[in-house]
TORLUM-313111 format. One record per residue (C-alpha): z, y, x negated. Coordinates in steps of 0.5 Angstrom, whole numbers, padded with zeros to 4 digits, always signed. Example, Ala and Ser with C-alpha at 12.3 -4.5 7.8 and 13.67 -1.06 7.14 Angstrom:
2
+0016-0009-0025 +0014-0002-0027 
END
This chain:
611
-0062+0018+0034 -0061+0012+0029 -0054+0010+0026 -0052+0008+0020 -0044+0005+0019 -0042+0005+0012 -0035+0003+0009 -0033+0007+0002 -0029+0002-0002 -0026+0002-0009 -0020+0001-0014 -0015+0006-0013 -0016+0013-0016 -0023+0012-0017 -0025+0018-0013 -0027+0015-0006 -0024+0021-0002 -0026+0026-0006 -0033+0024-0006 -0032+0024+0002 -0030+0031+0002 -0036+0033-0002 -0041+0029+0003 -0038+0032+0009 -0039+0039+0006 -0046+0038+0004 -0048+0035+0011 -0045+0041+0014 -0039+0038+0018 -0035+0045+0016 -0036+0052+0018 -0038+0057+0013 -0031+0060+0014 -0027+0054+0015 -0021+0053+0011 -0021+0046+0008 -0016+0043+0004 -0018+0038-0002 -0018+0030+0000 -0018+0032+0007 -0019+0025+0009 -0012+0024+0007 -0009+0026+0013 -0002+0023+0012 +0003+0027+0008 +0005+0021+0004 -0002+0020+0002 -0003+0027+0000 +0004+0026-0004 +0002+0020-0008 -0006+0021-0008 -0007+0014-0005 -0011+0012+0001 -0006+0008+0006 -0010+0008+0012 -0017+0007+0014 -0020+0013+0017 -0027+0014+0021 -0031+0020+0020 -0039+0022+0022 -0044+0026+0019 -0051+0028+0021 -0056+0027+0015 -0063+0029+0018 -0064+0025+0024 -0059+0020+0022 -0052+0019+0024 -0048+0016+0019 -0041+0013+0021 -0037+0013+0014 -0030+0010+0014 -0025+0011+0008 -0021+0005+0006 -0015+0004+0002 -0016+0002-0006 -0010-0002-0007 -0009-0009-0005 -0003-0008-0002 -0007-0005+0004 -0012-0010+0004 -0010-0011+0012 -0014-0005+0013 -0020-0006+0009 -0021-0013+0012 -0021-0011+0019 -0025-0004+0017 -0031-0009+0014 -0032-0012+0021 -0034-0005+0024 -0040-0003+0018 -0046-0006+0016 -0046-0004+0009 -0041-0002+0003 -0041+0004-0002 -0038+0001-0008 -0035+0007-0012 -0033+0005-0019 -0030+0010-0025 -0035+0011-0030 -0030+0010-0035 -0025+0005-0033 -0031+0000-0030 -0029-0005-0025 -0021-0006-0024 -0017-0012-0020 -0018-0008-0014 -0025-0007-0014 -0026-0015-0015 -0021-0016-0009 -0025-0011-0004 -0032-0013-0006 -0030-0020-0005 -0029-0019+0002 -0035-0015+0003 -0040-0020+0000 -0036-0026+0004 -0038-0022+0010 -0046-0021+0008 -0045-0013+0008 -0051-0009+0004 -0048-0006-0002 -0050+0000-0006 -0047+0002-0012 -0044+0009-0014 -0042+0010-0021 -0037+0016-0020 -0034+0021-0025 -0040+0021-0030 -0038+0028-0032 -0031+0025-0035 -0030+0025-0042 -0031+0018-0045 -0035+0016-0039 -0040+0010-0040 -0044+0009-0034 -0049+0004-0037 -0044+0000-0040 -0040+0000-0033 -0047-0002-0029 -0047-0008-0033 -0040-0010-0032 -0041-0009-0024 -0047-0013-0024 -0043-0019-0028 -0038-0018-0023 -0043-0019-0017 -0046-0025-0021 -0038-0028-0022 -0037-0027-0014 -0043-0031-0012 -0047-0025-0009 -0054-0027-0006 -0060-0024-0009 -0061-0018-0004 -0054-0016-0006 -0055-0017-0013 -0061-0012-0012 -0056-0007-0010 -0059+0000-0011 -0055+0004-0016 -0053+0012-0016 -0050+0016-0021 -0045+0021-0018 -0039+0026-0020 -0035+0027-0013 -0031+0033-0016 -0038+0037-0017 -0041+0034-0011 -0048+0031-0015 -0051+0025-0015 -0058+0022-0019 -0062+0016-0019 -0062+0016-0026 -0058+0019-0032 -0065+0022-0035 -0065+0026-0028 -0060+0032-0028 -0056+0032-0022 -0056+0038-0017 -0053+0035-0010 -0051+0029-0006 -0058+0028-0003 -0060+0022-0007 -0054+0019-0005 -0055+0020+0003 -0062+0018+0002 -0060+0011-0001 -0055+0010+0005 -0061+0012+0010 -0066+0007+0006 -0062+0001+0005 -0056+0000+0010 -0059-0004+0016 -0059-0001+0023 -0053-0004+0027 -0055-0009+0032 -0058-0004+0038 -0059-0009+0044 -0057-0004+0049 -0059-0008+0055 -0055-0014+0054 -0048-0015+0057 -0042-0010+0053 -0038-0013+0048 -0034-0010+0042 -0029-0013+0037 -0022-0009+0037 -0022-0007+0029 -0016-0002+0029 -0011+0001+0034 -0009+0008+0035 -0004+0011+0039 -0004+0017+0044 +0002+0020+0047 -0002+0021+0054 -0007+0016+0054 -0003+0010+0050 -0006+0005+0046 -0014+0007+0044 -0018+0001+0042 -0023+0003+0036 -0029-0001+0034 -0036-0002+0034 -0040-0004+0040 -0044-0010+0038 -0048-0010+0044 -0049-0007+0051 -0047+0000+0053 -0040+0002+0056 -0039+0008+0060 -0033+0012+0063 -0030+0008+0069 -0033+0001+0067 -0029-0005+0069 -0028-0009+0062 -0025-0015+0060 -0020-0016+0055 -0020-0023+0052 -0014-0026+0049 -0013-0030+0043 -0012-0037+0047 -0019-0039+0049 -0016-0043+0055 -0013-0036+0058 -0018-0032+0062 -0019-0024+0060 -0015-0019+0064 -0019-0014+0067 -0018-0006+0065 -0022+0000+0067 -0025+0005+0061 -0021+0012+0063 -0023+0015+0057 -0029+0014+0051 -0029+0018+0045 -0034+0018+0039 -0033+0021+0032 -0036+0028+0030 -0034+0030+0023 -0027+0030+0023 -0026+0030+0030 -0025+0025+0036 -0030+0028+0041 -0030+0025+0049 -0037+0022+0051 -0039+0020+0058 -0042+0013+0055 -0044+0010+0048 -0049+0005+0046 -0049-0001+0042 -0048+0000+0034 -0043+0006+0036 -0036+0006+0033 -0032+0009+0039 -0025+0009+0042 -0023+0007+0049 -0017+0008+0053 -0014+0005+0059 -0013-0002+0057 -0006-0005+0057 -0004-0010+0052 -0010-0009+0047 -0009-0012+0040 -0013-0012+0033 -0018-0018+0033 -0019-0018+0041 -0025-0018+0044 -0027-0013+0050 -0033-0015+0054 -0037-0015+0061 -0033-0018+0066 -0039-0023+0068 -0040-0025+0061 -0033-0026+0057 -0036-0028+0051 -0031-0028+0045 -0033-0025+0038 -0029-0028+0032 -0023-0025+0030 -0020-0022+0024 -0017-0026+0019 -0012-0023+0015 -0009-0026+0008 -0002-0028+0009 +0004-0024+0006 +0007-0025+0000 +0014-0021-0001 +0019-0021+0004 +0026-0016+0005 +0031-0016+0010 +0032-0010+0014 +0039-0009+0016 +0043-0004+0021 +0047+0001+0016 +0054-0001+0016 +0056+0003+0010 +0062+0008+0011 +0057+0014+0011 +0053+0011+0017 +0050+0016+0022 +0051+0022+0018 +0044+0023+0017 +0039+0020+0021 +0038+0020+0029 +0036+0013+0030 +0042+0008+0027 +0042+0003+0032 +0040-0005+0032 +0036-0003+0038 +0032+0003+0036 +0031-0001+0029 +0028-0007+0032 +0023-0003+0037 +0021+0001+0031 +0019-0005+0027 +0016-0008+0033 +0012-0002+0034 +0009-0002+0027 +0006-0009+0028 +0001-0006+0033 -0003-0003+0028 +0000-0006+0021 -0004-0013+0022 -0002-0015+0015 +0006-0014+0017 +0010-0020+0020 +0017-0019+0023 +0022-0024+0024 +0029-0025+0027 +0034-0028+0023 +0041-0031+0025 +0044-0024+0025 +0043-0020+0031 +0043-0014+0026 +0038-0016+0021 +0030-0018+0021 +0026-0021+0016 +0020-0016+0014 +0014-0019+0010 +0008-0015+0007 +0003-0016+0002 +0007-0012-0004 +0013-0008-0006 +0008-0002-0004 +0006-0004+0003 +0014-0005+0005 +0016+0002+0001 +0011+0006+0005 +0014+0003+0011 +0021+0005+0009 +0019+0012+0007 +0015+0013+0014 +0021+0011+0018 +0026+0015+0014 +0022+0021+0015 +0022+0020+0022 +0030+0020+0022 +0032+0012+0022 +0038+0010+0018 +0038+0002+0015 +0039-0002+0009 +0034-0006+0005 +0036-0013+0001 +0032-0015-0005 +0025-0017-0005 +0024-0024-0005 +0017-0028-0006 +0015-0033+0000 +0015-0040-0002 +0010-0045+0000 +0010-0053+0000 +0004-0056-0003 +0001-0062-0001 +0005-0067-0005 +0012-0063-0002 +0012-0059-0009 +0014-0052-0009 +0009-0047-0009 +0010-0039-0011 +0005-0033-0011 +0002-0031-0017 -0002-0024-0019 -0007-0022-0023 -0004-0017-0028 -0009-0012-0031 -0006-0008-0037 -0010-0002-0041 -0005+0000-0047 -0006+0003-0053 -0006-0002-0059 +0000+0001-0062 +0004-0001-0056 +0001-0008-0055 +0006-0012-0059 +0012-0010-0054 +0008-0011-0048 +0006-0018-0050 +0013-0019-0052 +0016-0017-0046 +0012-0021-0041 +0013-0027-0045 +0020-0028-0041 +0017-0027-0035 +0013-0033-0035 +0006-0029-0036 +0000-0033-0039 -0005-0029-0042 -0012-0030-0039 -0016-0025-0043 -0016-0020-0048 -0021-0015-0050 -0022-0008-0054 -0028-0004-0050 -0027+0001-0056 -0024+0007-0052 -0017+0007-0055 -0014+0002-0050 -0014-0005-0050 -0015-0009-0044 -0010-0015-0043 -0011-0020-0036 -0005-0024-0035 -0003-0029-0029 +0004-0028-0027 +0009-0030-0022 +0009-0025-0017 +0017-0025-0018 +0016-0024-0025 +0013-0017-0024 +0020-0014-0020 +0023-0009-0024 +0017-0009-0029 +0013-0002-0028 +0019+0002-0030 +0020-0002-0036 +0013-0002-0038 +0012+0006-0037 +0018+0006-0042 +0015+0002-0047 +0008+0005-0047 +0011+0012-0047 +0007+0013-0040 +0001+0012-0043 -0001+0005-0041 -0004+0003-0034 -0002-0003-0030 -0006-0006-0024 -0005-0013-0020 -0007-0016-0014 -0005-0023-0011 -0009-0029-0014 -0007-0035-0011 -0001-0040-0010 +0001-0044-0016 +0007-0049-0018 +0014-0046-0019 +0015-0043-0026 +0022-0044-0026 +0028-0039-0027 +0027-0032-0029 +0031-0027-0033 +0035-0022-0029 +0037-0015-0030 +0040-0015-0037 +0045-0009-0035 +0051-0009-0030 +0052-0003-0026 +0058+0002-0025 +0061+0001-0018 +0066+0006-0015 +0073+0003-0013 +0075+0010-0009 +0072+0014-0004 +0072+0022-0004 +0068+0027-0008 +0065+0026-0015 +0068+0030-0020 +0065+0032-0027 +0071+0031-0031 +0071+0023-0029 +0063+0023-0030 +0064+0026-0037 +0068+0020-0039 +0063+0015-0036 +0057+0018-0038 +0058+0016-0046 +0057+0008-0044 +0052+0009-0038 +0046+0012-0034 +0049+0016-0028 +0046+0016-0021 +0050+0021-0018 +0052+0028-0020 +0058+0032-0019 +0060+0034-0012 +0056+0028-0009 +0060+0024-0004 +0062+0017-0005 +0065+0011-0002 +0068+0004-0005 +0063-0001-0007 +0057+0004-0008 +0054+0004-0014 +0054+0010-0018 +0051+0008-0025 +0048+0003-0030 +0053+0000-0035 +0050+0000-0042 +0052-0008-0043 +0052-0014-0038 +0057-0015-0033 +0059-0010-0027 +0065-0005-0028 +0069-0002-0023 +0070+0006-0024 +0074+0012-0021 +0068+0017-0021 +0073+0022-0017 +0079+0022-0022 +0081+0029-0023 +0084+0032-0029 +0091+0033-0029 +0094+0040-0030 +0100+0040-0036 +0103+0046-0039 +0100+0044-0046 +0094+0047-0048 +0090+0045-0054 +0083+0049-0057 +0079+0044-0054 +0082+0042-0048 +0078+0047-0043 +0071+0046-0046 +0066+0046-0041 +0064+0039-0039 +0056+0037-0041 +0053+0032-0037 +0046+0029-0037 +0042+0030-0031 +0043+0023-0026 +0037+0018-0026 +0033+0020-0019 +0032+0014-0015 +0026+0013-0011 +0025+0007-0006 +0020+0003-0011 +0025+0004-0017 +0031+0002-0012 +0027-0004-0010 +0026-0006-0017 +0033-0005-0019 +0037-0009-0015 +0040-0016-0015 +0041-0021-0009 +0049-0018-0008 +0046-0011-0007 +0043-0007-0002 +0039+0000-0001 +0042+0005+0004 +0036+0009+0006 +0037+0015+0010 +0033+0021+0012 +0037+0025+0006 +0039+0020+0001 +0037+0013-0002 +0044+0010-0005 +0045+0003-0008 +0051-0001-0006 +0054-0008-0006 +0054-0012+0000 +0061-0013-0001 +0064-0006-0001 +0072-0008-0003 +0074-0009-0010 +0078-0015-0008 +0073-0018-0004 +0068-0018-0010 +0073-0021-0015 +0075-0027-0010 +0068-0029-0009 +0067-0029-0017 +0073-0033-0018 +0071-0038-0013 +0064-0038-0016 +0067-0040-0022 +0071-0045-0020 +0065-0048-0016 +0061-0048-0023 +0067-0051-0027 +0068-0057-0021 +0060-0058-0022 
END
């Protein structure tokens, strides 16, 4: 049986996972009476909730006499570590582009990775049934992008398939009506090269991803580059340090992929994507070889993180009320376990025994880790994100810059341009494709984007779209304007009373509701002006024997602003922390005591005056 290994790459929300759904259905991967949910490849609960792919996942289907191993990859640049290692397992990529939006920043990001590895490209212009779709314009834009990314002649001659992932149809020409995905399958079989299939050579495989089984331990997943492997074979796991010899191991279990299932197999040949069990200390990027021919494959290079936060043990007055795992040992073990699969993550110790610096590719990358941990029962605190600085060749300070692409209606364009000025953004280009939205591309310091998403959605009344990706390291842009408004800090511990909030909401936006528990130093709302204010949200109404007409009117409160992890990370300042528990997300000051904060502020003013 012939094999084809292909990865599906695209910008976030261009329809990759929906297209894979239809490919599985039409290739007969499901029984006729099988109940299958939408976006079946998004198996992680967070993926289903957010509608994005976070983890790359393998599946396989049979089309005629050919087995297609398909990998659905994330479209967001924050999960680029997933994309980079998956591209090493495949021989071709299916580039999915929305027939309305055209190529977007992350399309450029994943396509550049594929072209650099010399992968065969098949262009799939998806959502041709979408209102306002213009497949021919998008085709020209994709070709322009390929030229810009210096694709070779073979890659520039990439075949183009027009498809509707939702309807499960495809065609090679817009003049020919689309009925099913047969043209897409046939194009993949025809154009994607066969994987290397030297079955007689010594066994060799690069570990591209890791899975974990409670019964078998770590599973090494990758493509067999050459040779054959059987259950019971002795193999060597080669370390990164080339001066060290490999550690011997024995293959105790061997799995192939059939549909959405992992199937146990007795042996596998070159070109197959398999999962091996039985090797201790297996890591992504290591090579598994025949013991007599320990030859290394080139490792997997992953771009460096650009943003870091501090993870702290929860030491608030409410610590331990919600979570199962609250100690420093448990928190450290969980972060170290995450490093086994999350190759783009870094965890470093600090001078404090209960604090770790965790670095990632972006706020979304880090917030997904936090959300996963809190759902597992962990309690911890998180600091404000900060960018990771580099030092230039002449000793100058360099910071990460992002490419920011904004699609915004013309009526809000002026507001957006005005707000990005103080954030040190410089406009690269602006064009109006004539679809009611103006596209503006900026180069902006990564820290200039902190807190901007919510402001952008407010300014555009929810109609604007923004996407960004890491661009380069550049000169330090200088100090940026921080949060313009202060916060309300509770000066008492207790239960929040509606009467107290009624007096506070006239000059603030509240984060809490009556009945919530509060402690001293917890942030309960946003002040309407600059400067923090200490308030008492537990203040009760004093009873008197005097009554007036309006004395007992019901207090009318606006609903509080609900905080998500992303919005909290964007909101806090350096002297504040996010308290993350399985049931609550709270904001607090680092120093809880009112007198402690006043003393620090007083000392800081004296230092500034002395300077």
